[in-house]
N, C-alpha and C positions, 0 to 999 in steps of 0.2 A: 892432847889437842883434840877437840871435838867440833866437827863442822857438819852442816846439814843443808840440803837444798830441797825446798818444798816441792818443786816440780821443774820440768825443763821443756823447751819448745820441741814439738813432735813432728814438725813439717820437714825437718832435715835441712842441712846447710844449702842445698840446691832445690828446695821445694819438692823433694822426691815423693813425699806423701801426696801432695796435690796432683802430680802428674799420673801417678799410678792409680789413684782413686778415680780420676776422670776417665782414664783408659778402661778401668774395670766397669764403670757405669756405662760406657759405650760398647761394652762387650768385646773390647780389643785385648783385654788382659784377663787371665784366669784368676780364680780365687787363690790358687797356690802361689801365683806370681805376686799377688797383692800381699799375701801373708809373708812371703820371702822378703819383700821390700820393707815391710814393717819390722820384721826380725832384725834386718840389717840396721835399721834406724835405732831401735831401742838398745841393741848391743853397742852401737857407736856411742850413744849417750852414756850408758853405764861405764864403758871403758874410759871415756873422757873424764868423768867425775872421779873414777878410781885413780887415774893417773895424776890428777890434781891433789890427791890426798884426802878427798871427802870421806868422812866416816859413815855418815848416814845418807845412803844413796837411795832415792825412791824408785820403786817399781809400780806398775799398774797406773802410771800417770800418762802413758801413751794411750791414745784413743784414735779410732778410725773416724770418729765424728765429734763426740764430746763425752765427758766422764759421767754426766748425769744420765745420758742415754745408756752408757755402759752399765750403770747401776740398775736401771730399769731392766736391762737384759739379764743381769745377774739375778734379779728378783723375779724374773718371769712375768713382769707386769705389762704384758702386751695387750693393747686394746683389741677387742674381738674382731674389729673390721679387717685386721691383717691376716685372719685365718690361721693363726698359729695353733698347732695341736699338741704342744708340749715337746719335751726333749730339749736338746742343746740348741740355742738360738743361732741360726746361721745368718750369713750376710743378706739374704733375700729379705727376711723379716726385719733385721736391724736397719738396713738402709730404707726400707719402706716406711718405717716409723719416722726416720729423719727426713725423707724426701717425698714420701707418697709413692703411689704406683698407679697403674692405669685405672684401678677400680676403687682405691681408697686414698683419701687426702692425708697429707703428712700431719704429724702432731704439731702442736704450737711450738714456735721458737720465740723465746723471750729476749729482752734487750741485752742480757748477758750472754746471748748466743748459746743457750743450751736448750735441748728439747725437753719440754715440760711434761713430766709424767701425768697420766690421766688415771686417777684412782677413785675407788668407791668401795662400798661394803661387799660387792660381789667379786672383786678381783681375787683370783686364785693364784697366790704367790707360790713360786717353786724355784729351786736352785737351778737356773737355766743357762748360766754362762760361767765357766770356770777360768775366765781370763786372768783374774788376779793371781790365782795359784799357778797357772801355767807360766805367767811372766816371771814370777819369783823363781820357779824351778829353772827356767831358761837362763836367768841371770846367774844362778848358783852354778849351773853347768859351765858357765864362762869364767867361773872363779870370782864372781862378784856377789857378796852377801848384801842384799838390799833390804830396805824397810818397805814392805807392801803398803800401799795407800788405798783406803776405801773412803768413799763419801759416807759420813756418819749417818746412822739411821734416822736421827731426828731431823737433821738438815735435809735429808732426802725427802722426807714427808712435808717439811715446810716449804720446799721448793716445788712441790707438786700442786696440782689443781684438781678440783672435782671433775670426774668424768661427766660427759653429757647426760643429763637426766637424773643425776644424783641430787637428792635434796640438799639445799644450801646449809641446812642445820647439821649435816653430817660432819664429824670431826676427823680430819685426815690423821691426826695423832692417835686416834683410836685404833689405827692399823699397826701400831708399834708391836703389839702382841703377835701379829701375823708375820712381820718381817724379821723380828729378832731371831727366831729359830734358823732362818736362812743365814743371817750374819754368823750365828754360832757354827753352822756347817762350814762356812768359808774359813772362820778362825781355826777350827779343828784341822782342816786340810792344810792350812798354812803352818800350823804347829807341827803336823806330821812331816811336812816338807823340810822342816828345820829352821823356820823363821823364829827369831827371838824378839823382834820389835814389830809393831804394827802402828800405822798412822791413820787416824780417823780425821778427815777434813770436815770440820763443822763450821762452815763460813757464816751460818745464820746466827751464831753466837754474838756477832757484832751488831745485830739488829736490835730494835727496841722491842724486846720480847715481853709477853704477858706472863703472869705468874704460872698459869697452867702449862705454858710452853717451856718455861724454865724447869718446871717439875718433870716434864717429859724427858729432859736430859738426865736428871737424877734417876728416874725410873729406868731408862734405857741402859745406862751404864751399870746400875745395880743388877739388872737382868743378865748383863753380859759378864759380870764380874767373875763367876766361876769358870766360864770358858776362857777368860783372859788370864786366868791364874798361870803364872810361869812366863807370861809375855811381858815385855816392856811396852807400855801403851803411851803413844803421843796423841794428844788432841790438839789439832792445829786450827788456828783462826787467822783471818787476814782481811785486808781492805779497809779497816777502820778500827777505832777504839772499841774496847769491850766495856760496856756499861758497868758501873760499880756493882749493882746487884747481880748481874750475870757473872762478874769476876768471882764473887763469893761462891756462887753455885758451881762454876767451872772448877775452881781450885779445891772443891770439896767432893768432886766426883770419885766414886769408888773404882778401884782397879786401875787407876790412871797413874802413869809414872812421870809424865812430862807434859808441859803446856807450851804451845807455840803461839807467839804474838807478832803482829805486824807493828814494829816500832818506828816505821817510816810514816805511814798514814795514821797510825794510832799512837801518837806521841803522849796522849793523856794516860794511856795504859801504863806508862812508866811510873806515874804517880801512884797508881794502884799497887804496882809491884813493890814500890818503896814503902808503902804503908803496910805491907805484909805479904809474905809468900811462904807456902808450905816448906818446912825445913827438909823434908825427905823427898822433895820432887826436883826435877830438872826443868830449867827454863831454856827453851829454844828461842833465842832472841833474834828476831827478824830485822837486822840493821842494814842489810844490803837491799836496795830498792829493786823489787821485782817488776815494777810497772813503768820504769823509765830507763833511759839509756845514758844517764850522766854518771861519770865515774864517782865512786863513793869517796866521801871525805874521810879517809882512813883514820886520821888523827882524832877527829871528832867521834867516830864510831868506836874507836878503842877506848876513849874516855868513858863513853856510855857503858861499854861492856865491863870495864873495870869497876865502875860504880855499881852495876848490877851484881857483879861477882861478890862485892863486899856485903850485899844484902842477902843474896841467894846462897852463897857459900862457895868456897874454892872447889873447882872441878864440877860445879853444878850448872854452869852456863855453856850452852851449845850455840855457836855462831851460825846464823841461818839467813836465808833470804826472807824478805817481808811477805812474799807470796810466791806462787809458781813463777818461774822465769818464762813461762808460756807467753807472757804479754810483752816480751822484749824480742828484738832481732837476735839471730842465732850467734853470729861470730863476726867481730870487728875486723878480723884478719882477712875476710872476704871483700873488704872495701878498699878498692884501689884508686878511687877518684876523690876521696875526701882529703883535704889538705892536712898537713902535719899538725898544725895548731889545733884545728877543730877536732881532729881524731884523738888528740891527747886528752880531750875533755870527756871522752865517751867510754862506755863499757857495755858491751852486749852480753848475752847470756854466758858465752864461754869465758869472757873476762870477769864476769861477776862470780863465777865459780872460783877463779883465782883470788878475787878480793875476799871472799868468804874464808878461804883457807889461809890467806895471809893474815887476816884478823885473828883467826883461831890460833895460829902459831904465835902471834904477838901476845895474845892473852896468856899464853903459858911461858912467856919469856924468850921466844925464839923469833923476835921481830926482824924482818928483812929491811934493814936500814935503807938500802938502795931503792927498793920498791916504794917505801914510804916517802922517801925524799923526792922521788920523781912525781909522786902523787901531789905533794905540796906545790911543786913547780907548776903542774898542770892547773891546779885550782887558782893559783896566783895569776897565771896567764889568762884564764877565762875572766877573772874579776877585772882585770885591767885592759882587756882588749878593746880597741876603739870600734871594732866591727859590731859590738854588742849594743851600743847605745846610739840613738839618733835623737838629738835634742828637739828637733821639730816635731817628731812623732810624740815624744813625751809631752810636749806642750799642748799638742792638739788633743791628746787623750785627757789631759788634765782639764781642758776647757769644756769637757762634757758634763762636768759636775753642775748640778743645779737645774738640769732640764730632764724631763722624762721622755723627750723625743717621740711624742705621740702625734699621729696625723690629726689635723685640725677638725676634719669632718668625721662624723660617726660612720660606722661600717654600713649601716642600712642606706644612708644617703649615698655613700660611695657606690654601693652595688647598683642602685638605681641609675647613677650616672654611667657606670660601666655597661649596664644592660642596654642603655640607649646607644652607646658607642659601638658595642660588639655585636649586638643583635643575635645573641645565641639562643638556641631552642631550650625548652625545659629539659632537664636531665642532660646537660651537655656532656659529651664524651671526650676524653683525653687520655694520655698516658703520662707516666711520671718522669720521663726524661730520656733515658738511654735506650738504644736499640741494640740488637745483637752485635757483639764485637767478634767479627769473623777472623779467621786465620790470616786472610789476605790484608785485612785492615791493620792488624797488629804488625804484619810484615812491613807495610808502608810506613807506619810510625817509627818502627825500629830502624829502618833504613834511612829515614830522614834524620833521625837523631844521630845516627852514625855517619851522616854526610855522604851516604852512598847514592842518594838521589837529590836533585835540586829542589829548591823551595817551590819553584814553579810546578814541577812534577807532583810534589806533595800536595800543594793547594788544589791542583786539578783532580787528584785522586780523592781527596776529602770532599771536594765539591760534588764529584760524581756520586759518592756514597750518600751525601745529604740529599741530593736530588732523588736518589732511589728511595730513601726513607720518606721523603715528602710525598712522592708519587704513591707509595704504598698506603700512606695514611689517607690520602685523598680517595684512593680506590676503596679503602675500608669505610670511608665516609665518616671519619672522626671529625669532631667539631673544632677542637683546638689542637694544633699540631706542635710537635717538637722537632728539633733538627737531628736528634738521634745521638749527638755527642761523639761522632766518629773520631774527632781530633783529641779526645780525652782518654788518658790511660786510667785514671782514677779520679773520683769526684773531689778528693782533697788534694792529691798530689798535683793535679793539673793546675790548680790555683796557686798552690805553694810555690811551684816552679816560676811563677810570674810575680811573686811578691818578694820584697826584700825581707831579710831576717830569717829566711828559711834555708836549710841545706838538705841535700838528698843523697840517699845511698844507692848503691848498685844492687846489693843483695840483702838489704835490711828488711826482709819480708817477715810478717807476723800473721799467724793464722787468725782469721776472723771466726769462721765456723766451717766444719767439713773441709772441703777442698778450697774454700774461698780464702785467699791470702791478700793482704794489703801491705803496702810499703809506706809506712807513715813518714811524713816529712819531719824534719827536726827543726823546731823553732828555737833558735839560739839567741836572737836579738830582737830589737824593735821592728815592728812590721809596718810596711807601707806599700802602696801600689805605684810603681814607676810609670806604667802606661796601661791603656785599656787591654782587657784580657779576652773578652768574648764578643765584643761588638762586631768585629769583622765577620765571624761565622754566623751570628744571629741575624745580622742584616742580610747576608747572602741568602739564608734560608727563607726569610720573610719575603724577599724578592721573587721567590720561586712559587708563591702561592697567594691566593686572595684570602685564604683563611687566616685567622689569628695564629701567630707563631710565638710560643713562649720563649723568652730568654731564660736560660738555665744557669743558676748560680748556686754555689754551696755557701750556706750561712756561716757566720763567724763561730758559733758555738760548736758546730759540727767540725769545722776545720780545727778548732782547738782540741776537741775531745778525741779526734782521730789523728792527732799528731803526737809526737814526743815533744812535750812542752818544756820550755825553760823553767828551771826551778829556783831562779834567783829573783823573781818578783811574783806577786800574787797572780793566780790564773785569770782573775777577772780583768786585770789591767791589760794582759795580752789579748783577751777577748775584745775589749773595747778598741784596741789598735786594729785588730782584724776587721771589726765592724766598720770603722772609718774607711778602710780600704775598699770593702764591698760597697759601701755607700757611694763612693766615687764611681764604681762600675755601674751601679743601678741607675744613677743619674745620666751617665753616658748612654746607656741602652735606651732610656726614655727619650733622650734627645735624638737618637737614631730612629725613632718611630716604632719601637717595640712596646706594645700596649699591655702585654701580659708578662709578668716577671715572676718566675718561681725561685724562691730563695730557700733551698732545702735545709731543714734542721733535723735531719734523720737521727742525730745523736744527742738531741737536747735532753731527752729522758735518760739516756745512757750515762750522762755525767752527774745525775742526781745523787748526792751523798746518801749513804745507807742510813745514817743516823738522822732522825727527824729534826733534831735540834740544829742541824747544819743545812737543812733543805731550803728554808725560806730565803736565806741570803743567796744561795746558788741560783734559785729560780728568779730572784729579783734582778741579778746582774745578767743572767742568761737571756731573759725576756727583754730586758733593756737593750742588750746588744743587738737583738733582732730588730727592734723598733728603730734603732739608730740607722740601720741600713736603708730604710725606705721611708723615713719620716718626711722627706722633702718632695715626694712625687705628687703628681696631680691626682685629683679624685678619679679621673677616668682611667688612670693606670692601675690595672688590677694586680695585686700582690698575692701570689700563692706561696704556700710552704708545704713541705712534705715530711712526714715522719713515718718510719717503718719499724715494725716489730718492737713496739713500745707499749707497755701498759700505761695508757695516758689517763685512765679514769681518775686516778688520785691527784693528777695535776691539771685537770681540765680547766680550772679557773685561771691558771697561769697561761695555758694555751689560748684561752679567750683574750687574756691580757696582751698577748703578742700582737693583736689587732690586725692580723692578716685578713685579706678579703676572702680567700679560699684556702682550706687545708685539705690535703689528701693524706690518707692515713691507713695503715694496715688494719684489716678487719676480718678477712675471710678465714685466716688460719687460726684465729683465736675464738672461733665460734661466735662471731659478732659480739664479743665482749664489750667493744666500744659502744655499741648501741644501748647497752644497759644503763649507761650514765645518763642518757637522754630520757630513758624510761623512768628514771628516778627523779626527773624534774629539772635537770640542768637546762637552762635556756641558752641556746646558741644561735646567734643571729647572722653569722657570716656563712659563706658558702662552705660546704664540706663534701668530700669525696671518700667515704669509707670504701676501701678496696673491695672489689667484687670477686677477685680470684687471686690465688697464691702463685706468684711468679717463681718462687723458689722450688717448685715442684714441676716435673715434666708433664704432669697431668693436665689435660685440656678440658676445661669445664664446658658443659652443654649450655645452649641458649636458655633453657628453662631453669637450670641451676643458677645462672647469673640473674635471670629475671626474678627468681625467688628471693635472692639476696636484696635486690632493689626494692621489692615489695616490703621486706622487713625494715629497710631504711625508712621508707615512706610511712610506715606505721608510727614512727617516733619523730620524724623530721619533716619540716615543711618542704613541699615539692620544689618550691622556688629556690631552695638553697642547695639541693642535692646535685652532686656531680657523679659521673660514672667513670671509673678508672680501675686499673689493676692495683695490687697492693704496693708495688714498687717498680723500679726501672727494669728494663728487659735485657740488660747487658749480658747476663749469664745464660740466657736462653738461645735456642736456635730458631731461625725463621720458620722452620717446619712446625714449630710449636707456637710461635708468636702469631703467625697469620691466622690459623683457625681459632685460636683463643680470642683474639681481638675481633674477628668476624662475628663470633658468638656474642661477645660483649656488646658490640654495636647493635646487633639484631635484638638483643634483650632490651636495650634502652629504647629502641623504636617500638618494640612490643608493648612496653609499659606506657610509653607516650600515647599509643593507640588506646590502651585500656583507660587511661586517665581522660582522654578526649571523649570516649564513649560514656564515661560515668557522669559527664557534665549534664 
């Protein structure tokens, strides 16, 4: 029996990592206490997998922030601004790279929520973090022999970006010769420690690679071959199909023992395997979904595995997860409020380990008939349950065909109408939605949910918080206000709780990045909106001020991409259902007198398929879903949207096609990468607010720093369309950071207005 897990959630069953990280950042917990909590978590994970019978248990998949940042630390690729002088990288430098510090901004964070390495010809690489070896030794001391996991050298370089000031012609892959020696040092240490297997995660192998990029894989593993002698080497891919040409290159790599494939999202890879697989290699078959929470169809997976075994050879198939279980909730056993029927349809990370091992046993003739029979019953229950299908919703979604749902008037004419109605100044200032979620605010929501306080007390408490946020914004002299979202736990969960077809967990947390955790809703059935969701609070907030108040909504594609989505119908059909529900809310807000509506699509870019051949269809229905939500509003109603930490340059034409009146978008942390698309000639006629400072860092920008960012915007954008705003919502920040940062932002906008007036 051979079973394998690509990776496992590291936050802990009770979000232990989140709480100890935030305590450490607040200087309430020591480094030793942080390390002790981490050690408890990874030993818990290893022992759990060992107890289930897993043969190939990964180590070095735990991270204090993310695994790409861990690799940057391993390679000593620290940007000069952090003042690192060599030696073993400590928490101070590590977290400064992730979060910034008082004097240096953080490194860029991309849509996949990893910290992007900044590389160039002058980087002095050195073996600066021994974490991979230390974790392997720690597991071994506990009696668990693990397979250490490293991000492969080529993927690391392909996931990187050029450091500021490096000529664009410089090839990051030219740095292979500098990092391979460090990989060799790590491999030698692991070999000395007794490791017999090593796993290289090479996720970029599923991308549309150019010939020189494919050659880099061949070169890298040829260079590593002598060091890997005596090792069993697994190269792991995930998240999509492996292209045919890449498959040939991959399966020809020197020194490699086994190849891991995602056979859930990469179903076409099955055809490649069937057309030929090296007879002396092992296949790690990722048949258990690592990105969703639905119970595996065990009978179907077993059929697939048996078919693969007939091709690859007896004993050469290892049952695995499609990717790391990092993307799923930790343990279904922690859910006490899900009903029995729905619970029977689900499998979280702990249950997926059981599924992997049950399939591995069945493959060698040790099938657990009772377990398989209960799985059949659960799947039949889900298929026939009346709670899944709503005929009215299905009919309404079907009625969308044949229309592109575009507003009748072009955006320039709408902006003129909105300007006459709103009378905003040039460079209007605003924020992206949420304000700090204080301990007291969370307590109020928690007690209301537990029915410990009355609805009247809850409404009064939230009203008081909204009033405080409105007053603060007026004092700061912001032009367009928000109500701060004090009634909302999460931008997706809040809406899902009020929509049909959604279910919610108590402890189904998933790590987003660092200490940030989300609790994705479960979309199990057809989606509709029984009643208005935000009108009460938005109307209350608008009545507190004469200034425009934005109504805040989460868009359909973001709700979809940040939920666990049903897998019994195409994702675009579910997206259209959500879009119709949000459309109802948009029109109710407009009737209530809310003249500016922000429909956030923070995750639109995040859902973009990795393979280019699949991207156009996704963008077509994702953009269409957004337009459905607001196609019926008046010209004078201004529609905003917001995207954060997304490289949108390659989808800018789809963003234009969304036909929003104003888009606010991350810009500061990525060195104004967004602005380059306009420098290259893309014409954008709608309003745009490229973020002027990074809210994911505690660092407070100066007035001049913000003003300089605005000047850079005005160099490539018409002044009439530019808005001034932070990169994202302020939910995770403290008021002691928010108030001075916004003060400087507003001051910068006023400074630039004065400069523009003087220049006339």
